[in-house]
Phi, psi and omega in degrees: 000258177262089190252341184244146173290140184237165170277158178254126177245134180251129166259129179229137179284128184285350181253297181261005178073006182294132180233150180224155185238127179253102190233005183062038186293147178232177179209160170217160177257124178267099180299320184298317182265356184053060186222136164274112195248122179252153184194163180264138177289117173225179184299330181281320185270353187320320190251008167309127181068017178305326183271356186298149176271353180220128177219152180186199182229159183237139163229161184228140178219193185223145169254120183291332181283318181272343187055048182216150171297148169241121178257127185252119179249124181257110183283121184258324181229136178193133176229048177217151180274159169062045187293322186294317177295321184290322175293324184293313179300320178298325178295318175303315182286333176297316171299318178299331174308314178291324176306307186290325175304311190285330175292324178293317182293320180292329179294313178303317185294329169287339187221060177302129178222129181215168172221163177251130177229171185241139176271182190293339183260008173087011177274139178267127183221161190269136176239124173243117184303131176079357182235078185289340186285350181286127181228120174201118172258148179245139176274176180300315180299329181295319185294334181266001192260137178290334179275359184302319185297318181292325174290320175302315187283329176297311177297322184295308181296330181282314182298311191293317175312310185287328180292312180299309177306316179301305182295318176293331171293320175294317179304300182298322177300323181287314185296324188261017177253160175260141187244129181236119184254122185231123169270111186306327185291331183264354179280128186281331172217102187273117186202126176258006173307315174230137178226162179254133177296118184290355173271323182236347182081011175292140181275133185224142170292135172247348174263119189262344187294119172071016175257169179271168178286134184289352182262312180232011173066014171286168179289143171258147175230000000 
């Protein structure tokens, strides 16, 4: 299935600016969380989903009729029935995860609370409950500076704002996309070079190398 690490290629329309990524993205179904998780193969993620009952690959294109991105999930390994519906439900739950994360970060931003602790090497650092992405180490002079609290909060608001923006971009990309789930074993003629939008039936290219933009038919680069 997804055995090799891949390079990421971006295709961008020279006219409308629409962009796509060919990143060899894969997915697996997490039965415990009831989520369909998609990811890029790296050293860290190479073994993700190795024990999953449903695995496959993900590609992305765009429907010019619906004016939405179309994400195509192709199930390549499966030993469970009703796999397409399971994957679809897992995608919905995966999207909800991002919504919960955004809500949690916004709640933390409204009521900032922090403590200063020391690690095993004696270095002082700031801890904000619920916001593990925040990293800030303090020197001895920082600890004795009356403006340190102001500095910590300024960095906190800047960083958490960037985190919220990051998760919102991911969330809205998922929410505003159309999803096509294909079980490779059930397909009479399996090809991802062209697919039909499940919402409007529009035939769409999924292979962008030397092809035209699916939105405006201008050249991709």
